[in-house]
N, C-alpha and C positions, 0 to 999 in steps of 0.2 A: 503494500500500499503506500509506503513511503517513496519508494522509487517511481511510482506513478505520479504522485505529487511533486517530486523533483523534476520529472521529465515536464509536467505540464507548467510548473514554474518556469523553467529554461525556456520553453516555447513562448510563454508570455511575455518574459523579458525580452526575448529576441524580438518578438512583434512591437513591443512599447518603445523599447530603447534601440530600434534599428539604427544602424549607421548607413550613410548613404552609400550605395554601391559604388566603387571607381568606375570611372568611365571606361569604355571598351577601347583599347588602343587600336588605332587603324594604321597599319605599317604602309599601306601605299600613300595616305594623306602626310605620314611623317616624312617619307623619301621626298615627296613633291615639295613640302615645305622646305627642307633642308636643299635641296637643288634650287629653288628659287631663292633663296637667301644667299646662298652660294654664288649665284649668278648675279645678284645685286651688289654683293661686296666686289666680286671681281670685274663687274662691269662688262661680263661677257653676254654675248646673244644666245638666245636659245631656239629651239625647234620645238613646237608643241603640237601632238597630234589630237584632235578632238573630234569624236563622231565621224570618222572617216575623211576629216579634212585637217590639212596642216597649216600651221603659220609659223613663219621664222621672223624675228625681229628682237628689239631691245626691250628690255623691261622699263616700262615707264612708271609703273606704281604698282604695289602689292598692297590689297586691303584684307587683313588677316581677319577683322571682325566679319566682313561680308564674305570672304573666301573667293574674292575676285582678283584677277590678274588682268593688268593692263598692259597690252603689248602693242609696240608700234612695229609695222612692218617695213622691212627695207626698201623695197622698190616702189610700193605704192601710195607710202607715207600714209597710211590708214591705220588708225588705232583700233584693235580689238579688245573686247571685255570678255574675259573667258572666266567661268566658274572653276575652281580647282577640282570640283567634284565630277566634273564631266572629261577632265583631261584623262586621256589615255596612257598618254607617255610623253614625256619632257627630256630632252636632251640638251647639253650646251653644244653651240657652234665653235668651231675652231677658229682663230682669228684670221686665218688665211682665207677661209670662205666668206667670212665677214668683209673682207678687204675686196674680195673679187665681186661679190654682191655690190658693194657700193660704188665699185668702178664702173659696172656696168649701167648703174643707174645713172651715173654722170654722162656716161657716153650716149645714152638714150635722150637726155635732156638736151 
């Protein structure tokens, strides 16, 4: 009888004094955040694949609270707003490719 009361007491205490459950760790989101922060610090361009479309450019701004990435395209001078939850893949662009894309842009103008 005592063991039943101890079990009931333990269950009630867990229910009443429940601690908030820790947030689920999302490995993909953490990797994306790390890559974005690294690209911002090093001022490198990135290539982003979102829903079977790709964007290459320089990061203008990253809003952590909203989870939005503002990316300026090299050739078209267009700014794209991308949600990090929609990003399939994000990779940095080597400086040589960035210089090549910028020079082709200048020759087209």
